[in-house]
C-alpha positions as CSV (number, residue, x, y, z in Angstrom):
1,M,-7.8,25.6,11.6
2,L,-4.7,25.7,13.9
3,D,-7.0,25.1,16.9
4,L,-8.5,22.1,15.2
5,I,-5.0,20.7,14.4
6,A,-3.9,21.3,18.0
7,Q,-7.0,19.5,19.2
8,M,-6.3,16.6,16.9
9,L,-2.7,16.2,18.2
10,S,-4.0,16.0,21.8
11,Y,-5.4,12.5,21.1
12,P,-2.8,9.7,21.4
13,F,-4.7,7.4,18.9
14,L,-4.5,10.1,16.3
15,I,-0.8,10.6,16.8
16,R,-0.3,6.9,16.4
17,A,-2.3,6.9,13.2
18,L,-0.4,9.9,11.8
19,V,3.0,8.3,12.6
20,V,2.1,5.0,11.1
21,G,0.2,6.5,8.2
22,V,3.0,8.8,7.1
23,L,5.5,5.9,7.0
24,I,3.1,3.6,5.2
25,S,2.3,6.3,2.7
26,L,6.0,6.8,2.0
27,C,6.6,3.0,1.6
28,A,3.6,2.5,-0.6
29,S,4.3,5.4,-2.9
30,L,7.9,4.5,-3.5
31,L,7.1,0.9,-4.3
32,G,4.1,2.0,-6.3
33,V,6.3,3.7,-9.0
34,S,8.0,0.4,-9.8
35,L,4.8,-1.6,-9.6
36,V,2.9,0.7,-12.0
37,L,5.8,0.9,-14.5
38,K,6.1,-2.9,-14.5
39,R,2.3,-3.1,-15.1
40,Y,1.9,-5.0,-11.8
41,S,0.1,-2.4,-9.8
42,M,-2.9,-4.6,-9.0
43,I,-0.6,-6.8,-6.8
44,G,-1.5,-4.4,-4.0
45,D,-5.1,-5.2,-4.3
46,G,-4.5,-8.9,-4.5
47,L,-2.2,-9.0,-1.5
48,S,-4.7,-6.9,0.5
49,H,-7.4,-9.6,0.0
50,V,-4.9,-12.2,1.1
51,G,-4.2,-10.1,4.1
52,F,-7.8,-9.9,4.9
53,G,-8.1,-13.6,4.8
54,A,-5.1,-14.1,7.1
55,L,-6.4,-11.4,9.5
56,A,-9.8,-13.1,9.6
57,I,-8.3,-16.5,10.4
58,A,-6.1,-14.9,13.1
59,T,-9.2,-13.2,14.6
60,V,-11.1,-16.5,14.7
61,A,-8.1,-18.3,16.2
62,N,-7.4,-15.5,18.8
63,A,-3.9,-15.1,17.4
64,A,-1.9,-11.9,16.9
65,P,-3.2,-10.5,13.6
66,L,0.1,-9.0,12.3
67,A,2.1,-12.0,13.3
68,V,-0.2,-14.2,11.2
69,A,-0.8,-11.9,8.3
70,I,2.7,-10.8,7.5
71,P,4.2,-14.3,6.7
72,V,1.1,-15.3,4.9
73,V,1.0,-12.2,2.6
74,V,4.8,-12.5,2.0
75,A,4.3,-16.1,0.9
76,A,1.4,-15.0,-1.3
77,A,3.6,-12.3,-2.9
78,F,6.3,-14.8,-3.7
79,L,3.7,-17.2,-5.1
80,L,2.3,-14.5,-7.3
81,L,5.7,-13.7,-8.6
82,R,6.5,-17.3,-9.4
83,L,3.1,-17.9,-11.1
84,S,3.6,-14.8,-13.3
85,E,7.1,-15.8,-14.3
86,N,7.0,-19.6,-14.7
87,S,3.3,-20.5,-15.2
88,K,0.7,-20.4,-17.8
89,I,-1.4,-18.3,-15.3
90,K,-0.1,-14.8,-15.9
91,G,-0.3,-11.4,-14.2
92,D,-3.8,-10.3,-13.5
93,A,-5.2,-13.9,-13.7
94,A,-2.8,-15.0,-11.0
95,I,-3.7,-12.1,-8.8
96,A,-7.4,-12.7,-9.3
97,L,-7.1,-16.4,-8.5
98,I,-5.2,-15.9,-5.2
99,S,-7.0,-12.8,-4.0
100,T,-10.6,-14.0,-4.5
101,G,-9.7,-17.4,-3.0
102,A,-8.1,-15.8,0.1
103,L,-11.1,-13.5,0.5
104,A,-13.5,-16.4,0.3
105,V,-11.6,-18.3,2.9
106,G,-11.6,-15.3,5.2
107,V,-15.3,-14.7,4.8
108,M,-16.1,-18.4,5.4
109,A,-13.9,-18.5,8.5
110,I,-15.7,-15.5,10.0
111,S,-19.2,-16.7,9.1
112,L,-18.6,-20.0,10.8
113,S,-17.3,-18.4,14.0
114,T,-17.9,-14.9,15.2
115,G,-19.7,-13.3,12.3
116,M,-19.0,-9.8,11.0
117,N,-17.9,-8.1,14.1
118,V,-16.2,-4.6,14.6
119,D,-12.7,-6.0,14.2
120,V,-13.4,-7.6,10.9
121,Y,-15.2,-4.4,9.6
122,N,-12.1,-2.4,10.6
123,Y,-9.9,-4.7,8.6
124,M,-12.0,-4.3,5.5
125,F,-12.5,-0.5,5.6
126,G,-9.8,0.7,8.1
127,S,-10.0,2.6,11.4
128,I,-7.7,5.1,13.1
129,L,-8.8,3.5,16.3
130,A,-7.4,0.1,15.2
131,M,-3.8,1.1,15.9
132,K,-2.7,-0.2,19.3
133,Q,0.6,0.7,20.9
134,D,2.2,-2.7,20.0
135,D,1.1,-2.4,16.4
136,V,2.6,1.1,16.2
137,F,6.1,-0.1,17.4
138,L,6.0,-3.1,14.9
139,S,4.7,-0.9,12.1
140,V,7.3,1.8,12.6
141,A,10.1,-0.8,12.8
142,L,9.1,-2.6,9.7
143,A,8.3,0.6,7.7
144,V,11.8,1.9,8.5
145,V,13.3,-1.4,7.3
146,V,11.3,-1.1,4.0
147,L,12.5,2.5,3.4
148,V,16.1,1.6,4.2
149,L,16.1,-1.4,1.9
150,Y,14.5,0.6,-0.9
151,V,17.1,3.4,-0.6
152,V,20.0,0.9,-0.5
153,F,18.8,-1.0,-3.5
154,Y,17.4,2.0,-5.4
155,H,19.7,1.7,-8.4
156,K,19.0,-2.1,-8.8
157,I,15.2,-1.5,-8.5
158,F,15.5,1.3,-11.1
159,A,17.3,-1.1,-13.5
160,I,14.9,-4.0,-13.3
161,T,11.9,-1.6,-13.5
162,F,12.8,-0.2,-16.9
163,D,14.6,-3.1,-18.6
164,E,14.7,-6.3,-16.8
165,N,16.1,-8.3,-19.7
166,F,19.0,-5.9,-20.1
167,S,19.6,-6.0,-16.3
168,R,19.8,-9.8,-16.4
169,A,22.3,-9.6,-19.4
170,T,24.6,-7.2,-17.4
171,G,24.7,-9.6,-14.4
172,V,22.0,-8.2,-12.2
173,K,20.1,-10.9,-10.3
174,A,16.7,-9.6,-11.4
175,G,14.9,-12.5,-9.8
176,W,16.2,-11.6,-6.4
177,Y,15.3,-7.9,-6.7
178,N,11.8,-8.8,-8.0
179,M,11.4,-10.9,-4.8
180,L,12.7,-7.9,-2.8
181,I,10.0,-5.7,-4.3
182,A,7.4,-8.4,-3.6
183,L,8.5,-8.7,0.0
184,L,8.5,-5.0,0.6
185,T,5.1,-4.6,-1.0
186,A,3.6,-7.4,1.1
187,V,4.9,-5.9,4.4
188,T,3.6,-2.5,3.4
189,I,0.2,-3.8,2.5
190,V,-0.2,-5.6,5.8
191,L,0.9,-2.7,7.8
192,G,-1.4,-0.3,6.0
193,M,-4.5,-2.5,6.2
194,R,-5.2,-1.7,9.8
195,L,-5.4,2.0,9.0
196,M,-6.8,2.0,5.4
197,G,-8.6,-1.3,5.2
198,A,-8.2,-4.2,2.9
199,L,-10.4,-2.6,0.2
200,L,-8.6,0.7,0.1
201,I,-4.9,0.1,0.9
202,S,-4.0,-0.5,-2.8
203,S,-4.9,3.1,-3.6
204,L,-1.8,4.2,-1.7
205,V,0.3,2.1,-4.1
206,I,-1.4,3.2,-7.3
207,F,-2.6,6.8,-7.0
208,P,0.6,8.7,-6.1
209,A,2.6,7.1,-8.9
210,L,-0.1,7.7,-11.5
211,T,-0.7,11.2,-10.4
212,S,3.0,12.1,-10.5
213,M,3.4,10.6,-14.0
214,R,0.9,13.2,-15.3
215,I,3.6,15.8,-15.1
216,F,7.0,14.3,-14.3
217,K,8.7,11.9,-16.7
218,S,12.0,10.8,-15.1
219,F,12.1,7.9,-12.6
220,R,13.7,10.0,-9.8
221,S,11.3,12.9,-10.2
222,V,8.3,10.6,-10.2
223,V,9.6,8.9,-7.0
224,F,10.1,12.1,-5.2
225,C,6.8,13.6,-6.2
226,S,5.0,10.4,-5.4
227,A,6.5,10.3,-1.9
228,I,5.7,14.0,-1.1
229,L,2.2,13.8,-2.7
230,S,1.3,10.6,-0.8
231,V,2.2,12.0,2.6
232,L,0.4,15.3,1.9
233,C,-2.8,13.5,0.7
234,F,-2.7,11.3,3.8
235,L,-2.3,14.2,6.2
236,I,-5.1,16.2,4.4
237,G,-7.3,13.1,4.4
238,I,-6.9,12.5,8.1
239,F,-7.6,16.2,8.8
240,I,-10.8,15.9,6.8
241,S,-11.7,12.7,8.5
242,Y,-11.4,14.3,11.9
243,A,-13.1,17.6,11.0
244,W,-16.1,16.0,9.3
245,S,-16.2,12.6,11.0
246,T,-15.7,10.7,7.8
247,P,-14.0,7.3,7.4
248,A,-10.2,7.8,7.5
249,G,-9.4,5.4,4.6
250,A,-12.1,6.8,2.3
251,S,-11.1,10.4,3.1
252,V,-7.4,9.7,2.1
253,V,-8.5,8.0,-1.1
254,C,-10.8,10.9,-2.1
255,V,-8.0,13.4,-1.6
256,N,-5.8,11.2,-3.8
257,I,-8.5,11.2,-6.5
258,A,-8.7,15.0,-6.3
259,A,-4.9,15.3,-6.6
260,F,-5.0,13.0,-9.6
261,F,-7.5,15.2,-11.5
262,A,-5.7,18.4,-10.4
263,F,-2.4,17.0,-11.9
264,W,-4.2,15.8,-15.0
265,I,-5.7,19.2,-15.7
266,L,-2.3,20.9,-15.0
267,S,-0.6,18.5,-17.5
268,F,-2.9,19.8,-20.2
269,F,-2.0,23.4,-19.5
270,L,1.7,22.5,-19.4
271,A,1.4,20.7,-22.7
272,R,-0.3,23.7,-24.4
273,K,2.5,26.0,-23.2
274,K,5.1,23.8,-24.8
275,V,3.3,23.9,-28.1
């Protein structure tokens, strides 16, 4: 096994994928706890479809993919937030409306120009070969910004996650912090799409939080467990992908599924011991 790991680390593209993947896994897992508790976990899936539409248009226009996708997905995140708060179109309906519309626009743009080429396939399902040197620098910089902002505003995020109305009553600007969560989620989704794919990136947001909640109950313990679990599942998934030549994104998701069921079974044993 050690020889296989050493062989993996001899490839520059795998090192790039590991660096970006670990940072994205951390960002997604931290934000995922708040999104799941606020019952807004499917925003990751919705924004990933918007990201695919933006990346498809950027590919057709020969523009820089991340430079186009990030502002578009951030705008979509703010729009989703506003629709959910101030419109008759609520939560899941707003996500479905925007995500399916963006996906349709992306597919139409591709079909009328280049067709389903390798780049578009990679955006949909992810590829460890898709990470170029420039993408790595941008991804690392933005991921660090996401992590720093999350840590700095941790207590405010905690407050609006559990009781937004009480937070507003005590003077916390809940709307601004909801927008911050939406902004950080949008950036994380776009950065992770190149590696995990538009169809799978939302799993990094949902699975670690749900898995940790099987055993841990406090917000802080769930956050810590989610972060550690997300990174471990990603590293194991990449190792499986390399060893058995399986798709990287799907391998990571399958490891997350296995971890979820393992924690679920463990929670039953722990519950019986307490009785």
